[in-house]
VOMARLUM-743646 format. One record per residue: x, y, z negated of N, C-alpha, C in turn; chain. Coordinates in steps of 0.02 Angstrom, whole numbers. Example, Ala and Ser with C-alpha at 12.3 -4.5 7.8 and 13.67 -1.06 7.14 Angstrom:
BEGIN
@n_x->660, n_y->-284, n_z->-390, ca_x->615, ca_y->-225, ca_z->-390, c_x->660, c_y->-165, c_z->-390, c->A;
@n_x->642, n_y->-112, n_z->-354, ca_x->684, ca_y->-53, ca_z->-357, c_x->645, c_y->2, c_z->-394, c->A;
This chain:
BEGIN
@n_x->27, n_y->-59, n_z->-10, ca_x->-1, ca_y->-1, ca_z->4, c_x->41, c_y->61, c_z->-14, c->A;
@n_x->111, n_y->55, n_z->-57, ca_x->146, ca_y->121, ca_z->-38, c_x->185, c_y->138, c_z->29, c->A;
@n_x->192, n_y->87, n_z->80, ca_x->226, ca_y->100, ca_z->116, c_x->174, c_y->116, c_z->175, c->A;
@n_x->100, n_y->88, n_z->168, ca_x->66, ca_y->133, ca_z->218, c_x->25, c_y->183, c_z->217, c->A;
@n_x->39, n_y->220, n_z->130, ca_x->26, ca_y->278, ca_z->115, c_x->74, c_y->325, c_z->146, c->A;
@n_x->149, n_y->311, n_z->126, ca_x->200, ca_y->333, ca_z->169, c_x->181, c_y->354, c_z->244, c->A;
@n_x->185, n_y->313, n_z->265, ca_x->173, ca_y->307, ca_z->346, c_x->131, c_y->367, c_z->376, c->A;
@n_x->69, n_y->345, n_z->334, ca_x->-3, ca_y->396, ca_z->349, c_x->17, c_y->464, c_z->339, c->A;
@n_x->76, n_y->463, n_z->281, ca_x->104, ca_y->556, ca_z->277, c_x->138, c_y->551, c_z->331, c->A;
@n_x->179, n_y->517, n_z->349, ca_x->227, ca_y->551, ca_z->413, c_x->193, c_y->562, c_z->461, c->A;
@n_x->144, n_y->537, n_z->476, ca_x->95, ca_y->534, ca_z->524, c_x->74, c_y->599, c_z->527, c->A;
@n_x->35, n_y->596, n_z->483, ca_x->-13, ca_y->654, ca_z->464, c_x->39, c_y->713, c_z->473, c->A;
@n_x->93, n_y->730, n_z->448, ca_x->132, ca_y->786, ca_z->443, c_x->141, c_y->815, c_z->527, c->A;
@n_x->171, n_y->746, n_z->560, ca_x->183, ca_y->746, ca_z->629, c_x->142, c_y->791, c_z->663, c->A;
@n_x->62, n_y->746, n_z->658, ca_x->13, ca_y->757, ca_z->694, c_x->1, c_y->836, c_z->657, c->A;
@n_x->5, n_y->876, n_z->601, ca_x->3, ca_y->921, ca_z->584, c_x->43, c_y->996, c_z->627, c->A;
@n_x->110, n_y->960, n_z->632, ca_x->172, ca_y->984, ca_z->656, c_x->149, c_y->1005, c_z->726, c->A;
@n_x->114, n_y->961, n_z->766, ca_x->87, ca_y->953, ca_z->840, c_x->38, c_y->1007, c_z->836, c->A;
@n_x->-2, n_y->1012, n_z->812, ca_x->-56, ca_y->1061, ca_z->804, c_x->-38, c_y->1122, c_z->788, c->A;
@n_x->-4, n_y->1140, n_z->749, ca_x->41, ca_y->1199, ca_z->738, c_x->63, c_y->1225, c_z->789, c->A;
@n_x->106, n_y->1180, n_z->818, ca_x->139, ca_y->1223, ca_z->906, c_x->92, c_y->1209, c_z->950, c->A;
@n_x->46, n_y->1173, n_z->949, ca_x->-8, ca_y->1201, ca_z->1014, c_x->-45, c_y->1259, c_z->1001, c->A;
@n_x->-67, n_y->1279, n_z->942, ca_x->-104, ca_y->1329, ca_z->911, c_x->-54, c_y->1410, c_z->935, c->A;
@n_x->11, n_y->1393, n_z->909, ca_x->50, ca_y->1447, ca_z->926, c_x->56, c_y->1452, c_z->1006, c->A;
@n_x->69, n_y->1402, n_z->1030, ca_x->73, ca_y->1393, ca_z->1107, c_x->17, c_y->1445, c_z->1135, c->A;
@n_x->-42, n_y->1414, n_z->1113, ca_x->-103, ca_y->1438, ca_z->1132, c_x->-139, c_y->1517, c_z->1120, c->A;
@n_x->-91, n_y->1552, n_z->1067, ca_x->-81, ca_y->1598, ca_z->1057, c_x->-45, c_y->1644, c_z->1090, c->A;
@n_x->30, n_y->1637, n_z->1115, ca_x->77, ca_y->1651, ca_z->1128, c_x->40, c_y->1674, c_z->1244, c->A;
@n_x->11, n_y->1626, n_z->1265, ca_x->-34, ca_y->1619, ca_z->1330, c_x->-74, c_y->1679, c_z->1315, c->A;
@n_x->-117, n_y->1668, n_z->1262, ca_x->-171, ca_y->1725, ca_z->1265, c_x->-151, c_y->1804, c_z->1257, c->A;
@n_x->-125, n_y->1813, n_z->1216, ca_x->-62, ca_y->1861, ca_z->1218, c_x->-48, c_y->1901, c_z->1298, c->A;
@n_x->0, n_y->1843, n_z->1317, ca_x->37, ca_y->1851, ca_z->1381, c_x->-42, c_y->1866, c_z->1444, c->A;
@n_x->-86, n_y->1821, n_z->1423, ca_x->-142, ca_y->1822, ca_z->1480, c_x->-159, c_y->1888, c_z->1485, c->A;
@n_x->-168, n_y->1942, n_z->1415, ca_x->-210, ca_y->1989, ca_z->1395, c_x->-171, c_y->2051, c_z->1398, c->A;
@n_x->-90, n_y->2043, n_z->1415, ca_x->-47, ca_y->2099, ca_z->1413, c_x->-38, c_y->2111, c_z->1496, c->A;
@n_x->-75, n_y->2079, n_z->1539, ca_x->-75, ca_y->2086, ca_z->1615, c_x->-115, c_y->2137, c_z->1619, c->A;
@n_x->-92, n_y->2197, n_z->1645, ca_x->-124, ca_y->2263, ca_z->1670, c_x->-186, c_y->2241, c_z->1719, c->A;
@n_x->-170, n_y->2193, n_z->1769, ca_x->-216, ca_y->2177, ca_z->1834, c_x->-277, c_y->2136, c_z->1784, c->A;
@n_x->-345, n_y->2148, n_z->1797, ca_x->-389, ca_y->2113, ca_z->1777, c_x->-380, c_y->2033, c_z->1811, c->A;
@n_x->-385, n_y->1970, n_z->1786, ca_x->-373, ca_y->1916, ca_z->1794, c_x->-447, c_y->1887, c_z->1790, c->A;
@n_x->-474, n_y->1839, n_z->1833, ca_x->-518, ca_y->1784, ca_z->1824, c_x->-497, c_y->1711, c_z->1831, c->A;
@n_x->-525, n_y->1669, n_z->1778, ca_x->-522, ca_y->1590, ca_z->1797, c_x->-585, c_y->1568, c_z->1840, c->A;
@n_x->-597, n_y->1544, n_z->1887, ca_x->-664, ca_y->1525, ca_z->1915, c_x->-649, c_y->1461, c_z->1931, c->A;
@n_x->-735, n_y->1418, n_z->1928, ca_x->-737, ca_y->1373, ca_z->1947, c_x->-738, c_y->1355, c_z->2035, c->A;
@n_x->-772, n_y->1292, n_z->2045, ca_x->-793, ca_y->1306, ca_z->2112, c_x->-865, c_y->1319, c_z->2134, c->A;
@n_x->-914, n_y->1333, n_z->2075, ca_x->-969, ca_y->1360, ca_z->2073, c_x->-965, c_y->1432, c_z->2069, c->A;
@n_x->-908, n_y->1471, n_z->2078, ca_x->-887, ca_y->1540, ca_z->2062, c_x->-893, c_y->1572, c_z->1997, c->A;
@n_x->-885, n_y->1523, n_z->1948, ca_x->-922, ca_y->1556, ca_z->1878, c_x->-864, c_y->1556, c_z->1860, c->A;
@n_x->-856, n_y->1614, n_z->1804, ca_x->-777, ca_y->1619, ca_z->1751, c_x->-790, c_y->1600, c_z->1708, c->A;
@n_x->-749, n_y->1556, n_z->1688, ca_x->-702, ca_y->1511, ca_z->1646, c_x->-686, c_y->1553, c_z->1602, c->A;
@n_x->-613, n_y->1594, n_z->1616, ca_x->-571, ca_y->1631, ca_z->1573, c_x->-572, c_y->1702, c_z->1586, c->A;
@n_x->-548, n_y->1762, n_z->1549, ca_x->-545, ca_y->1815, ca_z->1591, c_x->-482, c_y->1858, c_z->1534, c->A;
@n_x->-468, n_y->1880, n_z->1556, ca_x->-403, ca_y->1943, ca_z->1516, c_x->-449, c_y->1997, c_z->1486, c->A;
@n_x->-430, n_y->2036, n_z->1439, ca_x->-443, ca_y->2103, ca_z->1419, c_x->-456, c_y->2151, c_z->1484, c->A;
@n_x->-387, n_y->2140, n_z->1521, ca_x->-424, ca_y->2187, ca_z->1570, c_x->-480, c_y->2195, c_z->1618, c->A;
@n_x->-504, n_y->2121, n_z->1638, ca_x->-553, ca_y->2100, ca_z->1669, c_x->-629, c_y->2122, c_z->1630, c->A;
@n_x->-609, n_y->2113, n_z->1556, ca_x->-689, ca_y->2134, ca_z->1523, c_x->-676, c_y->2208, c_z->1526, c->A;
@n_x->-621, n_y->2229, n_z->1527, ca_x->-622, ca_y->2335, ca_z->1542, c_x->-642, c_y->2356, c_z->1606, c->A;
@n_x->-645, n_y->2301, n_z->1647, ca_x->-645, ca_y->2326, ca_z->1710, c_x->-746, c_y->2307, c_z->1713, c->A;
@n_x->-746, n_y->2256, n_z->1714, ca_x->-829, ca_y->2251, ca_z->1684, c_x->-885, c_y->2281, c_z->1641, c->A;
@n_x->-837, n_y->2310, n_z->1577, ca_x->-890, ca_y->2329, ca_z->1525, c_x->-922, c_y->2309, c_z->1503, c->A;
@n_x->-885, n_y->2234, n_z->1495, ca_x->-946, ca_y->2195, ca_z->1462, c_x->-901, c_y->2137, c_z->1430, c->A;
@n_x->-932, n_y->2128, n_z->1338, ca_x->-913, ca_y->2084, ca_z->1296, c_x->-882, c_y->2001, c_z->1333, c->A;
@n_x->-829, n_y->1989, n_z->1319, ca_x->-808, ca_y->1925, ca_z->1330, c_x->-860, c_y->1872, c_z->1343, c->A;
@n_x->-909, n_y->1845, n_z->1278, ca_x->-931, ca_y->1802, ca_z->1270, c_x->-996, c_y->1821, c_z->1313, c->A;
@n_x->-1011, n_y->1901, n_z->1355, ca_x->-1048, ca_y->1891, ca_z->1408, c_x->-1038, c_y->1875, c_z->1472, c->A;
@n_x->-981, n_y->1877, n_z->1474, ca_x->-949, ca_y->1844, ca_z->1551, c_x->-946, c_y->1776, c_z->1562, c->A;
@n_x->-922, n_y->1742, n_z->1514, ca_x->-907, ca_y->1672, ca_z->1511, c_x->-972, c_y->1647, c_z->1540, c->A;
@n_x->-962, n_y->1607, n_z->1614, ca_x->-1020, ca_y->1564, ca_z->1643, c_x->-1041, c_y->1602, c_z->1697, c->A;
@n_x->-1042, n_y->1664, n_z->1690, ca_x->-1076, ca_y->1701, ca_z->1752, c_x->-1046, c_y->1699, c_z->1802, c->A;
@n_x->-1089, n_y->1697, n_z->1876, ca_x->-1060, ca_y->1699, ca_z->1947, c_x->-1004, c_y->1768, c_z->1941, c->A;
@n_x->-973, n_y->1759, n_z->1965, ca_x->-912, ca_y->1816, ca_z->1997, c_x->-949, c_y->1864, c_z->2023, c->A;
@n_x->-981, n_y->1841, n_z->2086, ca_x->-1013, ca_y->1896, ca_z->2127, c_x->-1061, c_y->1926, c_z->2107, c->A;
@n_x->-1091, n_y->1916, n_z->2057, ca_x->-1160, ca_y->1964, ca_z->2002, c_x->-1118, c_y->2007, c_z->1998, c->A;
@n_x->-1068, n_y->1993, n_z->1945, ca_x->-1042, ca_y->2053, ca_z->1908, c_x->-992, c_y->2105, c_z->1930, c->A;
@n_x->-979, n_y->2085, n_z->1986, ca_x->-907, ca_y->2102, ca_z->2033, c_x->-938, c_y->2149, c_z->2078, c->A;
@n_x->-982, n_y->2113, n_z->2131, ca_x->-1010, ca_y->2141, ca_z->2192, c_x->-1080, c_y->2157, c_z->2168, c->A;
@n_x->-1117, n_y->2121, n_z->2119, ca_x->-1196, ca_y->2147, ca_z->2106, c_x->-1243, c_y->2120, c_z->2146, c->A;
@n_x->-1223, n_y->2055, n_z->2168, ca_x->-1252, ca_y->2009, ca_z->2219, c_x->-1283, c_y->1931, c_z->2192, c->A;
@n_x->-1330, n_y->1914, n_z->2240, ca_x->-1327, ca_y->1859, ca_z->2207, c_x->-1313, c_y->1777, c_z->2242, c->A;
@n_x->-1262, n_y->1802, n_z->2301, ca_x->-1234, ca_y->1747, ca_z->2341, c_x->-1154, c_y->1797, c_z->2337, c->A;
@n_x->-1113, n_y->1737, n_z->2369, ca_x->-1028, ca_y->1764, ca_z->2373, c_x->-1043, c_y->1811, c_z->2446, c->A;
@n_x->-977, n_y->1880, n_z->2444, ca_x->-1002, ca_y->1901, ca_z->2483, c_x->-963, c_y->1861, c_z->2554, c->A;
@n_x->-979, n_y->1876, n_z->2629, ca_x->-939, ca_y->1861, ca_z->2677, c_x->-857, c_y->1850, c_z->2685, c->A;
@n_x->-832, n_y->1895, n_z->2639, ca_x->-752, ca_y->1901, ca_z->2642, c_x->-734, c_y->1859, c_z->2586, c->A;
@n_x->-771, n_y->1833, n_z->2555, ca_x->-729, ca_y->1821, ca_z->2460, c_x->-680, c_y->1780, c_z->2460, c->A;
@n_x->-622, n_y->1792, n_z->2469, ca_x->-564, ca_y->1763, ca_z->2449, c_x->-559, c_y->1674, c_z->2407, c->A;
@n_x->-608, n_y->1696, n_z->2363, ca_x->-605, ca_y->1626, ca_z->2316, c_x->-628, c_y->1572, c_z->2351, c->A;
@n_x->-703, n_y->1598, n_z->2390, ca_x->-712, ca_y->1529, ca_z->2433, c_x->-655, c_y->1510, c_z->2498, c->A;
@n_x->-650, n_y->1555, n_z->2509, ca_x->-584, ca_y->1543, ca_z->2579, c_x->-523, c_y->1506, c_z->2544, c->A;
@n_x->-512, n_y->1496, n_z->2470, ca_x->-456, ca_y->1471, ca_z->2427, c_x->-506, c_y->1375, c_z->2428, c->A;
@n_x->-569, n_y->1400, n_z->2388, ca_x->-577, ca_y->1315, ca_z->2391, c_x->-583, c_y->1298, c_z->2445, c->A;
@n_x->-598, n_y->1330, n_z->2515, ca_x->-607, ca_y->1298, ca_z->2579, c_x->-538, c_y->1260, c_z->2601, c->A;
@n_x->-479, n_y->1300, n_z->2586, ca_x->-427, ca_y->1288, ca_z->2620, c_x->-366, c_y->1261, c_z->2575, c->A;
@n_x->-365, n_y->1278, n_z->2505, ca_x->-331, ca_y->1259, ca_z->2469, c_x->-268, c_y->1293, c_z->2457, c->A;
@n_x->-269, n_y->1359, n_z->2494, ca_x->-222, ca_y->1385, ca_z->2489, c_x->-240, c_y->1471, c_z->2477, c->A;
@n_x->-183, n_y->1512, n_z->2456, ca_x->-192, ca_y->1585, ca_z->2422, c_x->-250, c_y->1625, c_z->2491, c->A;
@n_x->-293, n_y->1668, n_z->2466, ca_x->-328, ca_y->1717, ca_z->2499, c_x->-331, c_y->1775, c_z->2476, c->A;
@n_x->-312, n_y->1832, n_z->2525, ca_x->-310, ca_y->1896, ca_z->2507, c_x->-353, c_y->1932, c_z->2535, c->A;
@n_x->-402, n_y->1996, n_z->2518, ca_x->-441, ca_y->2049, ca_z->2545, c_x->-429, c_y->2092, c_z->2509, c->A;
@n_x->-437, n_y->2181, n_z->2560, ca_x->-442, ca_y->2237, ca_z->2529, c_x->-515, c_y->2271, c_z->2519, c->A;
@n_x->-543, n_y->2276, n_z->2480, ca_x->-618, ca_y->2273, ca_z->2473, c_x->-624, c_y->2350, c_z->2431, c->A;
@n_x->-687, n_y->2378, n_z->2478, ca_x->-720, ca_y->2459, ca_z->2430, c_x->-766, c_y->2417, c_z->2407, c->A;
@n_x->-767, n_y->2433, n_z->2342, ca_x->-814, ca_y->2415, ca_z->2300, c_x->-871, c_y->2460, c_z->2275, c->A;
@n_x->-931, n_y->2472, n_z->2282, ca_x->-986, ca_y->2529, ca_z->2254, c_x->-1013, c_y->2490, c_z->2198, c->A;
@n_x->-1011, n_y->2435, n_z->2175, ca_x->-1022, ca_y->2408, ca_z->2111, c_x->-976, c_y->2443, c_z->2052, c->A;
@n_x->-921, n_y->2440, n_z->2066, ca_x->-874, ca_y->2442, ca_z->2019, c_x->-828, c_y->2519, c_z->2035, c->A;
@n_x->-870, n_y->2553, n_z->2072, ca_x->-822, ca_y->2605, ca_z->2099, c_x->-767, c_y->2629, c_z->2124, c->A;
@n_x->-740, n_y->2608, n_z->2165, ca_x->-670, ca_y->2584, ca_z->2186, c_x->-649, c_y->2532, c_z->2249, c->A;
@n_x->-583, n_y->2524, n_z->2262, ca_x->-550, ca_y->2506, ca_z->2298, c_x->-514, c_y->2462, c_z->2277, c->A;
@n_x->-527, n_y->2389, n_z->2288, ca_x->-481, ca_y->2332, ca_z->2257, c_x->-449, c_y->2277, c_z->2322, c->A;
@n_x->-388, n_y->2271, n_z->2280, ca_x->-359, ca_y->2216, ca_z->2310, c_x->-385, c_y->2152, c_z->2286, c->A;
@n_x->-387, n_y->2102, n_z->2316, ca_x->-409, ca_y->2027, ca_z->2278, c_x->-355, c_y->1992, c_z->2315, c->A;
@n_x->-346, n_y->1949, n_z->2253, ca_x->-281, ca_y->1885, ca_z->2275, c_x->-316, c_y->1849, c_z->2250, c->A;
@n_x->-309, n_y->1767, n_z->2263, ca_x->-345, ca_y->1726, ca_z->2225, c_x->-266, c_y->1649, c_z->2249, c->A;
@n_x->-272, n_y->1599, n_z->2184, ca_x->-243, ca_y->1564, ca_z->2186, c_x->-277, c_y->1528, c_z->2175, c->A;
@n_x->-277, n_y->1446, n_z->2199, ca_x->-288, ca_y->1385, ca_z->2197, c_x->-263, c_y->1352, c_z->2126, c->A;
@n_x->-326, n_y->1327, n_z->2092, ca_x->-304, ca_y->1302, ca_z->2028, c_x->-335, c_y->1219, c_z->2041, c->A;
@n_x->-276, n_y->1172, n_z->2050, ca_x->-293, ca_y->1105, ca_z->2047, c_x->-293, c_y->1063, c_z->1981, c->A;
@n_x->-326, n_y->988, n_z->2001, ca_x->-325, ca_y->945, ca_z->1928, c_x->-262, c_y->884, c_z->1973, c->A;
@n_x->-264, n_y->843, n_z->1904, ca_x->-195, ca_y->795, ca_z->1905, c_x->-168, c_y->769, c_z->1976, c->A;
@n_x->-245, n_y->765, n_z->2023, ca_x->-230, ca_y->728, ca_z->2076, c_x->-233, c_y->780, c_z->2140, c->A;
@n_x->-211, n_y->842, n_z->2125, ca_x->-190, ca_y->884, ca_z->2176, c_x->-256, c_y->905, c_z->2210, c->A;
@n_x->-303, n_y->897, n_z->2189, ca_x->-393, ca_y->954, ca_z->2228, c_x->-395, c_y->1009, c_z->2194, c->A;
@n_x->-421, n_y->1040, n_z->2239, ca_x->-434, ca_y->1113, ca_z->2206, c_x->-488, c_y->1121, c_z->2183, c->A;
@n_x->-498, n_y->1124, n_z->2090, ca_x->-523, ca_y->1147, ca_z->2068, c_x->-565, c_y->1200, c_z->2054, c->A;
@n_x->-539, n_y->1278, n_z->2086, ca_x->-555, ca_y->1343, ca_z->2042, c_x->-492, c_y->1378, c_z->2081, c->A;
@n_x->-503, n_y->1436, n_z->2057, ca_x->-457, ca_y->1481, ca_z->2070, c_x->-425, c_y->1538, c_z->2026, c->A;
@n_x->-372, n_y->1556, n_z->2016, ca_x->-360, ca_y->1619, ca_z->1997, c_x->-359, c_y->1686, c_z->2020, c->A;
@n_x->-420, n_y->1719, n_z->1998, ca_x->-430, ca_y->1772, ca_z->2045, c_x->-411, c_y->1835, c_z->1994, c->A;
@n_x->-360, n_y->1890, n_z->2040, ca_x->-331, ca_y->1932, ca_z->2017, c_x->-359, c_y->1983, c_z->2053, c->A;
@n_x->-381, n_y->2045, n_z->2019, ca_x->-423, ca_y->2104, ca_z->2051, c_x->-359, c_y->2159, c_z->2037, c->A;
@n_x->-341, n_y->2207, n_z->2071, ca_x->-300, ca_y->2269, ca_z->2078, c_x->-324, c_y->2320, c_z->2098, c->A;
@n_x->-348, n_y->2357, n_z->2056, ca_x->-388, ca_y->2438, ca_z->2087, c_x->-321, c_y->2480, c_z->2129, c->A;
@n_x->-338, n_y->2474, n_z->2178, ca_x->-294, ca_y->2519, ca_z->2220, c_x->-334, c_y->2591, c_z->2254, c->A;
@n_x->-390, n_y->2604, n_z->2214, ca_x->-407, ca_y->2657, ca_z->2216, c_x->-354, c_y->2741, c_z->2222, c->A;
@n_x->-339, n_y->2764, n_z->2179, ca_x->-284, ca_y->2794, ca_z->2196, c_x->-250, c_y->2806, c_z->2242, c->A;
@n_x->-216, n_y->2749, n_z->2269, ca_x->-147, ca_y->2736, ca_z->2314, c_x->-216, c_y->2742, c_z->2388, c->A;
@n_x->-269, n_y->2728, n_z->2389, ca_x->-321, ca_y->2725, ca_z->2457, c_x->-304, c_y->2800, c_z->2461, c->A;
@n_x->-317, n_y->2847, n_z->2394, ca_x->-339, ca_y->2907, ca_z->2419, c_x->-276, c_y->2956, c_z->2426, c->A;
@n_x->-221, n_y->2924, n_z->2395, ca_x->-150, ca_y->2954, ca_z->2413, c_x->-142, c_y->2957, c_z->2510, c->A;
@n_x->-133, n_y->2890, n_z->2532, ca_x->-154, ca_y->2870, ca_z->2601, c_x->-202, c_y->2929, c_z->2640, c->A;
@n_x->-236, n_y->2922, n_z->2602, ca_x->-291, ca_y->2964, ca_z->2653, c_x->-280, c_y->3033, c_z->2632, c->A;
@n_x->-250, n_y->3058, n_z->2597, ca_x->-226, ca_y->3117, ca_z->2596, c_x->-163, c_y->3142, c_z->2627, c->A;
@n_x->-99, n_y->3077, n_z->2657, ca_x->-62, ca_y->3080, ca_z->2684, c_x->-77, c_y->3084, c_z->2764, c->A;
@n_x->-123, n_y->3044, n_z->2765, ca_x->-160, ca_y->3059, ca_z->2846, c_x->-196, c_y->3105, c_z->2850, c->A;
@n_x->-218, n_y->3137, n_z->2828, ca_x->-247, ca_y->3199, ca_z->2830, c_x->-195, c_y->3276, c_z->2827, c->A;
@n_x->-145, n_y->3259, n_z->2804, ca_x->-94, ca_y->3301, ca_z->2785, c_x->-62, c_y->3293, c_z->2850, c->A;
@n_x->-81, n_y->3247, n_z->2876, ca_x->9, ca_y->3224, ca_z->2947, c_x->-39, c_y->3260, c_z->2980, c->A;
@n_x->-118, n_y->3251, n_z->2984, ca_x->-147, ca_y->3262, ca_z->3051, c_x->-153, c_y->3350, c_z->3051, c->A;
@n_x->-162, n_y->3394, n_z->2996, ca_x->-145, ca_y->3460, ca_z->3006, c_x->-92, c_y->3479, c_z->3026, c->A;
@n_x->-25, n_y->3438, n_z->3021, ca_x->33, ca_y->3455, ca_z->3015, c_x->31, c_y->3470, c_z->3099, c->A;
@n_x->34, n_y->3396, n_z->3141, ca_x->21, ca_y->3389, ca_z->3189, c_x->-1, c_y->3449, c_z->3232, c->A;
@n_x->-64, n_y->3459, n_z->3208, ca_x->-119, ca_y->3514, ca_z->3243, c_x->-81, c_y->3585, c_z->3261, c->A;
@n_x->-51, n_y->3584, n_z->3164, ca_x->1, ca_y->3665, ca_z->3178, c_x->74, c_y->3671, c_z->3227, c->A;
@n_x->86, n_y->3614, n_z->3241, ca_x->149, ca_y->3623, ca_z->3266, c_x->134, c_y->3598, c_z->3327, c->A;
@n_x->69, n_y->3568, n_z->3361, ca_x->44, ca_y->3564, ca_z->3448, c_x->28, c_y->3605, c_z->3470, c->A;
@n_x->5, n_y->3678, n_z->3417, ca_x->-20, ca_y->3729, ca_z->3427, c_x->23, c_y->3802, c_z->3435, c->A;
@n_x->71, n_y->3774, n_z->3402, ca_x->116, ca_y->3829, ca_z->3394, c_x->156, c_y->3868, c_z->3460, c->A;
@n_x->162, n_y->3937, n_z->3468, ca_x->183, ca_y->3964, ca_z->3512, c_x->275, c_y->3946, c_z->3523, c->A;
@n_x->306, n_y->3929, n_z->3483, ca_x->369, ca_y->3924, ca_z->3485, c_x->389, c_y->3840, c_z->3517, c->A;
@n_x->423, n_y->3814, n_z->3555, ca_x->438, ca_y->3761, ca_z->3589, c_x->474, c_y->3736, c_z->3482, c->A;
@n_x->451, n_y->3664, n_z->3492, ca_x->462, ca_y->3628, ca_z->3428, c_x->476, c_y->3556, c_z->3435, c->A;
@n_x->533, n_y->3523, n_z->3434, ca_x->517, ca_y->3454, ca_z->3418, c_x->568, c_y->3412, c_z->3371, c->A;
@n_x->545, n_y->3355, n_z->3362, ca_x->569, ca_y->3333, ca_z->3324, c_x->643, c_y->3275, c_z->3333, c->A;
@n_x->717, n_y->3283, n_z->3326, ca_x->770, ca_y->3250, ca_z->3348, c_x->776, c_y->3189, c_z->3302, c->A;
@n_x->804, n_y->3134, n_z->3321, ca_x->794, ca_y->3065, ca_z->3249, c_x->868, c_y->3017, c_z->3300, c->A;
@n_x->904, n_y->2999, n_z->3260, ca_x->957, ca_y->2972, ca_z->3307, c_x->981, c_y->2999, c_z->3374, c->A;
@n_x->976, n_y->3040, n_z->3375, ca_x->1012, ca_y->3059, ca_z->3455, c_x->974, c_y->3070, c_z->3502, c->A;
@n_x->898, n_y->3076, n_z->3472, ca_x->865, ca_y->3069, ca_z->3532, c_x->785, c_y->3126, c_z->3509, c->A;
@n_x->766, n_y->3149, n_z->3560, ca_x->708, ca_y->3193, ca_z->3525, c_x->645, c_y->3133, c_z->3541, c->A;
@n_x->615, n_y->3129, n_z->3461, ca_x->564, ca_y->3090, ca_z->3454, c_x->503, c_y->3104, c_z->3469, c->A;
@n_x->467, n_y->3175, n_z->3454, ca_x->419, ca_y->3219, ca_z->3445, c_x->425, c_y->3289, c_z->3480, c->A;
@n_x->413, n_y->3301, n_z->3551, ca_x->404, ca_y->3363, ca_z->3556, c_x->329, c_y->3394, c_z->3579, c->A;
@n_x->319, n_y->3461, n_z->3550, ca_x->262, ca_y->3473, ca_z->3558, c_x->263, c_y->3516, c_z->3629, c->A;
@n_x->195, n_y->3527, n_z->3656, ca_x->186, ca_y->3542, ca_z->3701, c_x->217, c_y->3602, c_z->3748, c->A;
@n_x->238, n_y->3642, n_z->3691, ca_x->267, ca_y->3721, ca_z->3728, c_x->340, c_y->3683, c_z->3728, c->A;
@n_x->374, n_y->3631, n_z->3693, ca_x->428, ca_y->3605, ca_z->3717, c_x->444, c_y->3569, c_z->3793, c->A;
@n_x->390, n_y->3556, n_z->3788, ca_x->378, ca_y->3529, ca_z->3871, c_x->372, c_y->3593, c_z->3922, c->A;
@n_x->330, n_y->3628, n_z->3911, ca_x->331, ca_y->3689, ca_z->3950, c_x->374, c_y->3725, c_z->3966, c->A;
@n_x->426, n_y->3747, n_z->3903, ca_x->503, ca_y->3771, ca_z->3930, c_x->513, c_y->3745, c_z->3970, c->A;
@n_x->539, n_y->3691, n_z->3934, ca_x->611, ca_y->3661, ca_z->3956, c_x->618, c_y->3627, c_z->4023, c->A;
@n_x->532, n_y->3588, n_z->4040, ca_x->518, ca_y->3587, ca_z->4081, c_x->524, c_y->3491, c_z->4085, c->A;
@n_x->556, n_y->3471, n_z->4045, ca_x->558, ca_y->3413, ca_z->4011, c_x->488, c_y->3371, c_z->4005, c->A;
@n_x->469, n_y->3320, n_z->4028, ca_x->424, ca_y->3266, ca_z->3996, c_x->443, c_y->3239, c_z->3944, c->A;
@n_x->403, n_y->3216, n_z->3895, ca_x->402, ca_y->3163, ca_z->3846, c_x->441, c_y->3100, c_z->3868, c->A;
@n_x->436, n_y->3072, n_z->3934, ca_x->481, ca_y->3006, ca_z->3946, c_x->545, c_y->3044, c_z->3956, c->A;
@n_x->536, n_y->3065, n_z->3987, ca_x->623, ca_y->3105, ca_z->4008, c_x->663, c_y->3138, c_z->3923, c->A;
@n_x->631, n_y->3155, n_z->3878, ca_x->655, ca_y->3188, ca_z->3805, c_x->662, c_y->3088, c_z->3791, c->A;
@n_x->649, n_y->3059, n_z->3795, ca_x->639, ca_y->2981, ca_z->3755, c_x->702, c_y->2968, c_z->3784, c->A;
@n_x->731, n_y->2970, n_z->3843, ca_x->806, ca_y->2942, ca_z->3875, c_x->856, c_y->2991, c_z->3860, c->A;
@n_x->842, n_y->3047, n_z->3838, ca_x->898, ca_y->3098, ca_z->3856, c_x->929, c_y->3104, c_z->3796, c->A;
@n_x->1002, n_y->3095, n_z->3775, ca_x->1018, ca_y->3105, ca_z->3709, c_x->1015, c_y->3199, c_z->3706, c->A;
@n_x->994, n_y->3213, n_z->3628, ca_x->973, ca_y->3260, ca_z->3621, c_x->1029, c_y->3304, c_z->3617, c->A;
@n_x->1092, n_y->3296, n_z->3636, ca_x->1162, ca_y->3327, ca_z->3639, c_x->1154, c_y->3373, c_z->3689, c->A;
@n_x->1146, n_y->3331, n_z->3752, ca_x->1144, ca_y->3349, ca_z->3815, c_x->1072, c_y->3421, c_z->3831, c->A;
@n_x->1048, n_y->3420, n_z->3791, ca_x->1000, ca_y->3476, ca_z->3788, c_x->1031, c_y->3541, c_z->3768, c->A;
@n_x->1079, n_y->3534, n_z->3752, ca_x->1105, ca_y->3590, ca_z->3707, c_x->1171, c_y->3621, c_z->3742, c->A;
@n_x->1180, n_y->3688, n_z->3751, ca_x->1225, ca_y->3719, ca_z->3800, c_x->1300, c_y->3700, c_z->3766, c->A;
@n_x->1351, n_y->3685, n_z->3801, ca_x->1408, ca_y->3639, ca_z->3773, c_x->1429, c_y->3686, c_z->3735, c->A;
@n_x->1441, n_y->3748, n_z->3712, ca_x->1463, ca_y->3807, ca_z->3694, c_x->1416, c_y->3796, c_z->3620, c->A;
@n_x->1382, n_y->3794, n_z->3630, ca_x->1339, ca_y->3771, ca_z->3563, c_x->1324, c_y->3720, c_z->3515, c->A;
@n_x->1369, n_y->3668, n_z->3560, ca_x->1363, ca_y->3597, ca_z->3527, c_x->1406, c_y->3587, c_z->3447, c->A;
């Protein structure tokens, strides 16, 4: 009986150590998961949310318990079925990562969505890791840059002076007056070294 009791105690201590280690690992994983800035959802084959990080609850403005088990398309897109572009659906079909850039009025922004397959022990795709990155500010900056370039080109094109941009020894962009004053065409500018346009004494 003494030997059995000792063996039982040792087994209990090993089990307790294992459980303590597992709980510690789970907490470490949870902290890491929640420290990621981008919203992350773990989805099953039915598009249901199985896990999500802190950033995802903040994006949805919902409590963790309200979200678990809900279809992702209902909470992210406000629809009753997955949208046509759904990268999660593509990942389930192909077993490969998928990507989409989406303007989502329901969440009030532009998002870059990536999905990575989750597999079971046999290699069968059973869901995906769905990462949602808010790129609204970046898209606004890109649009502002495009508008700025459009205005810049308009000013250059309508200037009374001959203006051109030279790069790598050739004229890359001449404005209309540069063509008129010099008599060169854009094609001629493209193949004529820039220094050939300057008087030898001025080079």
